[in-house]
N, C-alpha and C positions, 0 to 999 in steps of 0.2 A: 558402350561402357555402361555398366550397371549403376543405378542410383546408389549413392553412398551417403549415409548419415553418421556423424560422429557426435556422441553425447559426452560432454565434459562433466561427468559426475559418476560416482560409483553406483551401479545398478544391480539389483538382484537378478537371478536367472529368469524369474517370472516376468520382471519388468522388461528385460532385454527381449524375451520371447514375444511379449505383447507388441513391441515395436517391429519385430521381425514379421509377425503374423499380419500386421497392418498392411505390409507390402512385401509379400513373400519372395519375389525375385529381386531382392535388393541386398545391400551390405550394410549392416548396422554394427557399430562398435561403441563401447563405453569405456572411458578412461577416467580414473580418479584425479590424475594430474595432467596438466597441459603438456608438460614435457614428454610424457608417455604417448600423448596423442600426435605430437608433431610429425613423426615419420609417416603417419597414416593420412595426413590431411591433404596431400597432393591430389588424391582422387575424390575428395569430399566435395559435394555440391551443397550439402546442408550440415550445419553445426548447431547444436543446442548447448547453451551455457547459461550461467546466471547473469542477471543484468548488471551486477557489480563487478564482473570480470573484465579485464582489459582485453579487447579483441585484437590488438595490434599483432601479437605473434601468430594468431590464427590467420589473420588476413595475409600475412607474409608467407605463411606456409601452405595456404589453400588457394591457388590461382584459379581454381574452377568453382569457387564458392559463389552460390547464387541465393542462398537463404540462410539467415541467422534467426534462431528461435531463442527467446529468453525463457528460461525455466521459471523465472519469477515474473510477477506482474510489472515490476520496475525494470527500466531499460537504461539506468543512469549512465553506464559506460559504453553502451552499444551504439551510440550515434556520433562517433568522431567524424570529421570531414571525409575520411576515406570510405565510410559507409554512406553518409548522407549524399555524397556526390557520385555514388556508384549505382548500378542497377540491382544491387543486393537487396532482397526483400527482407523485412524484419517483422516478426510476430512476437507476441508475448503470451504468458499464461493468464490471460484475463478471464474474469468470470467466475472461476472456481473458488476464488477467495472472498467473493462478495458477501455471502451469508456468514461465514465464520468471522470475518472482520466486523461485520455489523453486530454480531453477537458480542464481540469483545467491547465494542463501543457501548453497548447497553450494560455489559458487566461493569465497565468503568462508571457509567452514568449512575447505575443503581448503587454501586459501592460508595460513590461520593455522596449521593443524596441521602443514603441511609447510614452514613458514618460507619461503614463496616470495618475499616482499618482501625478506627478508634475502639470499636466494640471488641475486636479481636484482642487488642492490647489489654483492655479491661478484663476480658475473660482470662488471659494469661496471669493477670495480677489478682484475680479473684475480686474484682471491684464491681459492685452492682450500682449502675448509674443509668438513669433514663435520660434520653435526649430527644426532643422533637425533630422530625424530619419533614422535608417538603415533598408532597405528592407530585408526581409528574403530570397528573391530569390538569390540563389547561395551561401548562408551561410551554414556552416557545423554544424550539431548537433551530438554530441556524446551521445549515450544512453547506460548507464551502466545497464545491466539487460534487456534481450530481450525476456521476457515472453509476456503475453497477453498485459500488459500496454505498454511495450516497442514497440511491434509491432503496436499497435493502434497509438502510438505517431509517429512512423515512417511513417505510412500510411498518417497521416495528414501533416507531414513534406514534404513528396513527393508532396502532393497537393499544397504546398506553394513553390515548386521548390527548396527545400533544399537538400543538400548532407547529407547522413546518415552514421554514423559509429556506428556499433553495438558491444558492449562488452559482450561476453558470456563466460561461463565456458570452452566451447570447440568450435573450429571453425567449422561452418557448412555453407551450402549455404542458404542465406536468400534473397528472391527476393525483399524485401523492403529496404535492406541495400546495400550501395555502397561498404562498407568495413566491414568485420567481423573479429574481433580480440579477443584474449583471455584476461582474467583479467591481466595476466602477462605483456601484452603489453599496458596497460592503459596509463602509463606515456608517452609513445611514441606518442600515438594518441591524448592525451589531448592538445598537442601543436598545433594541427590543428583545434581544436573546437572553434567555436564562442559561442556555447551554450552547456552546459553539463547537462544532465538529469540523476538523480539517481533514478532508478526504480528496484533496486536489492531486493532480498528477505533478510529478517533479519535473519542471521545465525551467528554462532561463526566465520566462515571464512570471513564473510563480515563486521564484526565489525570494525568501523573506516576505511572503505574502502577508504574514502576521508579524507586525513589529510594534514599536512604541505607540504609534497613533492608534492602531487597532485595539491594543490592550487598554489604553487610556479611555477609549470610547465604550468599552464593555461595562456592564453592570458590576459593581463592586462585589456582589455575591455570586457572580456567574462562574460557570465551570467551563474550562477550555480542554478539549480532547483532540489529540493528534495521533492518528493511526496511519498517516500517509508517508511522509518523508521528513526527516529532520531539517532539510534545506528550506522547507516552507516557512520556518519560524526563525525569527531573530532570537536566539536562545538567551542572549544577555538581556534583551528587552523583556522576555518572558520572566526571567529570574527577578528582575527589578519589579515587574508588575506584581509578582507573587509576594515579594518581600514587603512592598509598599501597600499591599491589600487593594491594588487597583482592580484585581480580579480575586475571586474567592478560592478557586481550586484549579488544579491542572491534572489531567490524566494523560500520561505519555507512554507510547509504545515505540516511538522512533526519535532519533536524536541526531544532532549535527555530526558528532563523532560517535562511532559505535565500535566496541562496547563503550557505554558511557563512562568517561574517565572517573577514577576514584575520587578525584578532588573537585568534581562538579558540585556546586552548591545545591543542585537539584536533589541529590541524595539525602540531604539533611533538612530540606524545607518541610515543615509539618503539613503544608497544604498541597502536597504533590503525591500522586500514586504512579509508580513506575512499573512497567513490564518490559522485558528484554526483546523488543522487536519480534514478538511471537503471536501477533494477532491472527495470523493465518496458519499457524503451526498446529494443525489438527493431527491426530494420530495417523491418519491415512494421507497426510500431506503429499508425500512423494508419489504415491500411487495415483492420485488425482492428476498430478503434474504430468506423469508419464502417459496416462490415458489421453490427456489433451494433446500431447506431442504425437502420440500414435495416430490420432485422428487426423492431425495436420499432415503427418508423414504420408498417410494413405491418400489424402487429397493432393498433396504435392506430386506424388508419383502417378496420379491419375489426371493431372492437369486441371484440378478443380479449385475453386476459390478457397483461400486459406482463412481459418478462423483467427480473429483478433489481429489483423494486419495493422501495423503502425503506419500512420501518416508521417513520414520522415521529416516533413517540413514543420509539422505541429509538435512532434515529439510524443504523441499519444494516439 
């Protein structure tokens, strides 16, 4: 039986051909809707879908499934017990988003530091008003989560002359960090941070990693940036901290509920900058994703190690 890959997303002819060329003697199909794919899943040993999609109907319709690939870096919905307790392998689209998301972090950081949102409104109103800003040189950024995105952020921070505190699950030597601490030491080091970047994976252990205690510990003029997952932050605690000036500013690309509800107080707070979960959404976003899938598809069909395989017990 030929190797069969089903992609649950609309693809261009060129993208589909790239997957086919990666393993010529295979069958590759792409479907925009899960219901259209269901009749074809019986023969599929590999399925690529987004990390926020429910895999239950796929698991039921694909008895020969051996590999799930997340088209996104996140795998929020792809580790139910039926996958965790099976021999199905799981990979994600890690790595390709690291540099773009780090760029978004620094876009946030510079926009907040240079008061660019305020400057734009003054421009629209024809108001000439000067306001001092804080240089990044010598400032401290704490990066919670020191994977690919965390390291790319640290690399840029060093170029700006910043001090870097890395928060990791375990203490290791990191050439891009001035201090490496464990998650248990986060409260201690938050006191030193001018900027706090949340780049953690979304797992049960990191749920609400940032809450009332963390925000109360931060400097009152600090800036909090979340580009990872909305589940990592107690959103109500963040809103209270912003209202009560426990922290100075927040830059947010991800939220507990997406799209962010119209009645969320975050929309109206003057010390918040919001983007719509678009930190990795480069113009060639999907091309990069399919290129990574094509390489893994080639590896799968040739019995080679897969890129960015997920440890199903750890969730990343």
